[in-house]
Backbone bond lengths (Angstrom), bond angles and torsions (degrees), N, CA, C in turn:
res aa  C-N    CA-C-N  psi(-1)  N-CA   C-N-CA  omega(-1)  CA-C   N-CA-C  phi
1 M - - - 1.452 - - 1.526 108.58 -
2 T 1.289 117.14 141.25 1.459 121.40 178.78 1.516 110.12 -89.03
3 M 1.327 115.16 173.43 1.452 120.67 179.85 1.530 111.66 -61.78
4 D 1.323 117.38 -29.86 1.463 119.24 -178.26 1.532 112.43 -88.59
5 G 1.329 117.41 7.23 1.452 121.11 174.35 1.517 114.96 89.93
6 L 1.334 118.55 1.22 1.457 121.34 178.88 1.525 109.92 -87.92
7 F 1.312 116.27 144.65 1.455 120.39 179.63 1.525 110.54 -84.40
8 M 1.325 115.58 143.32 1.457 121.22 176.19 1.527 107.62 -114.33
9 N 1.324 116.73 145.05 1.455 119.10 174.50 1.528 108.81 -80.49
10 R 1.308 116.49 177.69 1.470 121.54 -175.44 1.528 111.65 -58.92
11 E 1.320 116.92 -45.11 1.464 120.41 -179.12 1.524 111.68 -63.69
12 Q 1.313 116.96 -39.88 1.463 120.46 178.38 1.527 111.18 -66.27
13 R 1.329 117.02 -40.53 1.466 120.48 178.00 1.529 110.92 -64.68
14 L 1.333 115.88 -41.43 1.458 120.30 179.25 1.522 110.74 -63.28
15 R 1.330 117.02 -45.28 1.471 119.96 179.41 1.533 110.44 -64.31
16 H 1.326 117.12 -41.59 1.464 121.23 178.50 1.533 110.37 -60.62
17 E 1.313 117.04 -45.15 1.469 120.45 179.27 1.521 110.96 -66.88
18 A 1.320 117.57 -40.61 1.468 121.35 178.81 1.531 110.72 -63.08
19 L 1.321 117.11 -41.45 1.472 120.22 177.16 1.530 110.81 -64.01
20 S 1.320 116.83 -41.01 1.471 120.53 178.01 1.519 110.83 -62.40
21 L 1.319 116.10 -42.52 1.461 120.41 178.68 1.523 110.11 -63.30
22 W 1.332 116.61 -46.32 1.470 120.11 179.89 1.526 110.22 -56.52
23 Q 1.327 116.44 -46.63 1.461 120.54 -178.31 1.522 112.18 -65.63
24 A 1.327 117.29 -30.26 1.464 120.79 178.25 1.529 111.49 -73.80
25 L 1.329 116.73 -26.67 1.461 120.69 -174.94 1.523 114.69 -102.07
26 S 1.329 117.44 -17.00 1.456 119.20 -173.93 1.527 110.93 -142.75
27 S 1.315 114.36 145.82 1.463 119.44 173.97 1.528 110.81 -88.81
28 E 1.323 117.00 -9.36 1.471 122.64 178.31 1.529 109.95 -80.30
29 P 1.320 118.06 153.08 1.463 119.43 174.88 1.535 109.90 -68.36
30 P 1.321 117.38 151.02 1.469 119.32 179.41 1.529 110.90 -68.84
31 P 1.323 117.09 155.24 1.469 119.83 177.18 1.525 110.37 -59.94
32 R 1.303 116.03 142.82 1.470 120.57 -178.60 1.526 110.39 -83.28
33 G 1.317 114.88 149.73 1.455 120.40 171.07 1.517 115.79 82.13
34 L 1.321 118.44 5.65 1.462 119.73 179.77 1.523 109.96 -92.48
35 D 1.344 115.89 139.58 1.456 118.45 173.66 1.528 108.25 -76.21
36 G 1.299 117.06 176.14 1.460 121.29 -175.68 1.518 113.72 -57.93
37 H 1.343 117.17 -42.16 1.460 120.99 -179.16 1.527 111.46 -62.95
38 R 1.312 116.03 -47.53 1.472 120.24 -178.17 1.536 111.43 -69.69
39 L 1.315 116.47 -35.59 1.457 119.95 177.73 1.531 110.06 -67.32
40 L 1.311 117.41 -39.18 1.460 121.20 176.86 1.527 110.29 -63.07
41 D 1.324 116.99 -43.83 1.470 120.37 176.43 1.527 110.97 -59.30
42 A 1.335 116.64 -45.12 1.468 120.79 -179.49 1.530 110.46 -63.81
43 A 1.315 117.63 -40.26 1.463 120.92 179.95 1.524 110.97 -65.54
44 M 1.314 117.03 -38.87 1.460 120.34 -179.41 1.526 112.22 -68.65
45 E 1.324 117.43 -19.39 1.458 120.78 177.36 1.527 112.46 -84.00
46 L 1.332 117.77 -8.78 1.465 120.57 -179.26 1.524 112.21 -68.48
47 K 1.319 116.62 -37.29 1.465 122.01 -179.47 1.514 108.73 -142.17
48 P 1.319 116.52 150.28 1.471 118.47 175.43 1.528 110.06 -62.27
49 P 1.344 117.90 147.55 1.467 120.51 -178.87 1.529 113.94 -55.30
50 V 1.318 117.87 -27.44 1.467 120.52 178.98 1.526 110.65 -61.40
51 E 1.326 116.79 -33.96 1.461 121.23 -179.03 1.532 112.56 -84.79
52 Y 1.323 116.56 -5.74 1.458 120.66 -175.45 1.522 110.26 -101.68
53 D 1.314 116.49 114.27 1.459 120.65 172.39 1.511 107.81 -146.76
54 R 1.313 115.78 91.31 1.446 122.01 -174.33 1.526 112.39 -92.02
55 L 1.324 116.99 -12.87 1.453 120.20 -174.38 1.521 110.52 -89.45
56 H 1.297 115.50 111.13 1.464 120.77 -178.60 1.524 111.02 -127.00
57 S 1.310 117.22 32.39 1.457 120.66 -176.40 1.527 110.63 -92.57
58 P 1.322 117.70 129.96 1.463 119.58 176.42 1.525 111.80 -71.41
59 H 1.334 117.46 -7.89 1.460 121.08 -177.86 1.520 112.93 -91.49
60 L 1.324 117.56 -7.80 1.458 120.84 179.73 1.520 110.47 -96.03
61 R 1.321 115.19 134.55 1.463 120.70 173.98 1.521 108.04 -93.23
62 P 1.330 117.36 154.70 1.475 119.39 179.47 1.526 113.14 -54.13
63 S 1.328 118.22 -32.43 1.463 120.36 -179.86 1.526 112.69 -69.80
64 Q 1.324 118.29 -14.18 1.460 121.86 179.54 1.516 112.87 -93.24
65 I 1.317 117.75 -5.17 1.463 121.90 -177.12 1.520 109.64 -103.41
66 T 1.326 116.50 126.51 1.454 121.82 176.09 1.511 107.92 -111.62
67 R 1.302 116.31 124.35 1.460 121.45 -178.90 1.537 110.01 -104.93
68 P 1.319 116.93 155.27 1.472 119.81 176.48 1.519 110.87 -61.01
69 K 1.306 115.41 147.38 1.478 120.42 179.25 1.503 110.71 -87.96
């Protein structure tokens, strides 16, 4: 569900998360025309996974976090 109360399908949620990740890792605009999967792949190539830690929620337990292999 989005902030405005509208539901998003899986692809929309993935693209939204990928865009958020891109913006957190880069000051450049994201590449145009990529679907959520490809944009997520491109964002993950911006920095090594060791440098990536976007989850800062006190409500998440370590068992709920999946990191790239």
